[in-house]
C-alpha positions in Angstrom: 0.0 -0.1 0.2 2.7 2.4 -0.9 2.1 5.8 -2.3 5.0 7.2 -4.5 3.9 11.0 -4.5 5.8 11.5 -7.7 3.0 13.3 -9.4 2.7 15.7 -6.8 5.2 18.1 -7.7 2.3 19.0 -10.4 0.1 19.7 -7.4 2.9 22.1 -5.8 3.3 23.9 -9.0 -0.3 24.5 -9.3 -0.9 25.6 -5.9 -0.3 28.7 -3.9 0.6 28.9 -0.3 -2.7 31.0 0.4 -6.5 29.8 1.7 -8.3 28.5 -1.4 -10.9 30.7 -2.9 -13.7 29.5 -5.0 -16.2 32.4 -4.8 -15.7 33.6 -8.2 -14.8 30.2 -10.3 -15.0 26.5 -9.0 -13.0 25.6 -11.6 -10.3 28.1 -11.4 -7.8 26.2 -9.6 -8.2 22.7 -11.5 -5.4 20.8 -13.2 -4.4 17.2 -13.8 -1.6 14.6 -14.1 -0.8 11.1 -14.5 2.6 8.8 -14.8 4.0 5.4 -15.1 6.5 4.4 -12.6 8.5 1.4 -12.9 9.2 0.1 -9.2 11.2 -2.4 -7.4 10.8 -3.3 -3.6 13.3 -4.7 -1.5 12.0 -6.7 1.6 8.7 -5.1 1.7 6.8 -5.7 4.8 4.9 -7.4 6.0 6.3 -10.7 5.2 10.0 -9.1 3.4 8.6 -9.5 -0.2 11.1 -8.3 -2.7 9.3 -7.9 -6.1 8.8 -5.3 -9.6 5.7 -3.8 -10.4 4.0 -1.3 -12.6 2.5 1.5 -11.1 -0.1 3.8 -12.8 -0.5 7.0 -10.6 -2.8 9.9 -11.5 -4.8 12.8 -9.5 -5.6 16.1 -9.9 -8.6 18.7 -8.9 -11.6 19.3 -10.5 -14.3 21.6 -8.8 -14.7 20.4 -5.4 -13.1 17.1 -5.9 -9.3 16.4 -5.1 -8.4 13.3 -6.3 -5.1 11.0 -5.7 -5.3 7.4 -6.9 -2.9 4.4 -8.2 -3.0 0.8 -9.8 -0.2 -1.2 -8.5 0.3 -4.6 -11.4 2.8 -7.0 -9.4 5.4 -8.9 -11.1 5.4 -7.4 -14.9 8.2 -9.5 -15.9 6.2 -12.8 -14.8 9.1 -14.3 -13.1 8.6 -17.2 -11.5 11.1 -16.4 -8.7 9.4 -13.2 -7.6 7.7 -13.0 -4.5 4.4 -11.7 -6.1 4.2 -14.8 -8.4 1.5 -16.8 -6.8 -0.4 -13.3 -5.5 -3.0 -11.2 -6.5 -1.9 -9.4 -9.5 -3.3 -6.1 -9.0 -4.2 -3.4 -6.0 -6.0 -0.5 -6.3 -6.4 2.5 -4.0 -8.6 5.8 -4.5 -8.4 8.9 -2.5 -11.0 11.5 -3.3 -11.3 14.3 -1.0 -14.7 16.7 -1.2 -13.8 20.5 -0.5 -15.6 22.1 2.2 -15.0 25.3 1.1 -15.8 24.8 -2.1 -19.2 23.3 -1.2 -20.2 26.0 1.2 -18.3 28.7 -1.0 -16.8 30.1 2.4 -13.3 30.2 3.3 -12.8 28.0 6.0 -9.4 28.5 6.5 -7.8 29.4 9.8 -4.5 29.6 11.2 -2.1 27.3 9.1 -5.0 25.4 7.7 -5.6 26.5 4.1 -8.7 24.1 3.1 -10.7 21.7 4.8 -12.2 18.3 3.5 -14.5 15.4 3.6 -11.9 12.9 2.9 -12.4 9.2 1.7 -9.9 6.3 0.6 -10.4 3.0 -0.6 -8.0 0.3 -0.9 -8.9 -2.9 -2.9 -6.8 -6.0 -3.9 -7.7 -8.2 -7.0 -8.8 -10.9 -4.8 -12.3 -12.5 -3.6 -11.1 -12.4 0.0 -8.2 -9.8 0.4 -8.2 -6.2 1.2 -11.4 -4.6 0.7 -11.0 -1.5 3.2 -13.2 2.5 3.1 -12.1 5.1 5.1 -13.9 8.5 5.8 -13.3 11.2 7.9 -11.7 14.9 7.8 -9.1 16.5 5.8 -7.1 19.6 5.5 -4.2 21.2 3.8 -2.0 22.5 6.1 1.0 25.0 6.0 3.9 23.2 7.7 7.1 25.5 8.3 9.8 24.8 5.5 8.1 21.5 4.3 5.1 23.8 2.8 1.6 22.6 1.9 1.0 19.0 3.8 -2.3 17.1 3.5 -3.5 15.5 6.5 -6.5 13.4 7.2 -8.3 11.2 10.3 -10.2 8.5 9.0 -12.6 6.1 10.4 -11.8 2.3 9.0 -14.9 0.2 7.7 -13.2 -3.1 6.8 -14.7 -5.5 4.8 -11.2 -7.4 4.3 -10.6 -11.2 4.1 -14.1 -12.1 4.4 -14.9 -12.2 8.3 -14.6 -8.5 8.9 -17.8 -6.5 8.5 -17.7 -3.2 10.5 -15.9 -0.1 12.1 -12.5 -1.1 12.7 -10.3 1.9 14.5 -9.1 5.0 13.0 -5.9 6.0 10.7 -4.0 9.2 10.5 -2.3 10.1 7.4 -0.2 12.8 6.3 1.7 13.5 2.9 4.3 16.2 1.4 6.2 17.1 -1.3 9.4 19.5 -0.8 11.8 20.5 -3.7 15.2 21.1 -1.9 17.7 21.7 -4.7 17.1 23.2 -8.2 19.4 22.6 -11.2 20.1 24.7 -14.1 18.2 22.9 -16.6 15.1 23.0 -14.6 15.1 19.4 -13.2 14.9 19.4 -9.0 15.5 17.4 -6.3 12.9 16.7 -4.0 12.0 15.5 -0.2 8.6 13.6 -0.4 6.9 11.0 1.6 4.0 9.9 3.9 3.2 8.7 7.1 -0.2 6.2 7.8 -0.7 5.3 11.2 -3.7 3.3 12.8 -4.7 2.8 15.7 -7.6 2.0 18.1 -8.1 -1.4 16.1 -10.5 -4.2 17.4 -8.2 -7.1 19.3 -10.6 -9.7 17.6 -9.3 -8.6 13.7 -5.7 -7.6 14.3 -2.8 -8.8 16.5 -1.8 -5.5 17.4 -4.4 -2.7 18.0 -2.1 0.2 16.5 0.9 0.1 13.8 1.8 2.1 10.8 4.3 3.1 8.1 6.1 6.3 7.1 7.9 6.5 3.6 10.9 8.7 3.2 11.8 9.4 -0.6 14.7 11.8 -2.2 13.6 12.1 -5.7 15.1 13.9 -8.8 12.5 15.2 -11.1 12.4 16.8 -14.6 9.6 17.7 -16.7 9.0 14.0 -18.0 10.9 11.7 -16.1 12.0 10.9 -12.5 14.4 8.8 -10.7 14.1 8.0 -6.8 14.9 6.0 -3.7 12.5 5.1 -0.9 13.1 4.0 2.6 10.0 2.6 4.3 9.9 2.4 8.0 7.4 0.0 9.7 5.9 -0.4 13.4 3.3 -3.5 13.1 1.9 -2.4 10.0 -1.9 -3.2 9.2 -2.3 -4.0 12.9 -0.1 -7.3 12.3 2.5 -7.8 15.6 5.7 -8.3 14.7 7.6 -11.7 15.1 10.1 -14.1 14.3 7.7 -15.8 11.7 6.1 -12.9 10.3 7.9 -9.4 10.2 5.7 -6.8 10.2 8.0 -4.0 11.7 11.4 -2.9 9.9 12.7 -1.3 7.1 12.6 -1.9 3.1 13.6 0.1 0.5 11.9 1.2 -3.4 13.9 2.3 -6.6 11.6 3.6 -9.0 12.0 5.2 -12.6 8.9 7.3 -13.6 7.8 8.6 -17.0 5.0 11.6 -17.1 2.3 12.4 -19.6 
């Protein structure tokens, strides 16, 4: 369930550091982006899986709707030795947020908070009895010193995963950022980008750890058409799975990626 955030470079260029204003035109801040990321994960947790995958990543803004999403296609080389060779082939994440400022026509900003949202998140894999999570909550764009605009969301989880869950199951805090840190003469730049997803208050009937999460810390070179990057992901009892010698869910994994932007 990783999010590369490479496409947020477009969002950074399209956005400003001020409060949202939709009083004259609900579509004046519209934009969109999409890209293909060829990825390799080393010792991805839980379970220490190493594999290649293709990520189709997209997002943008249209009126009140702010959208991020991706579709991961695993083992694109069809290698029999891949850790994903016998697993579900695809994983989909969609994260539409609906601007409260846009819906009400009012400036709801205060302090460092630039805009408020009703936030949703949907995670699905390709299996009949796999991941099937729906999140709903409140989101905000927050102006953080040095980092700039950071998307923050607090969700409640409705969990229908693995055929034996069908109800509310705790909460998740998520935040993501994209910070250009070095600009080059040819127009390309180096960015520090990443996210944190932390779940808490989960039902012990469904999980072995009632809280846990992960943070992704990435360093990426971007040009107008391409990106290359490395990410370090740090886990602690991720997805509510208690770390054990038999099945590792805490530790670190590494990612490399090459991107083509459309």
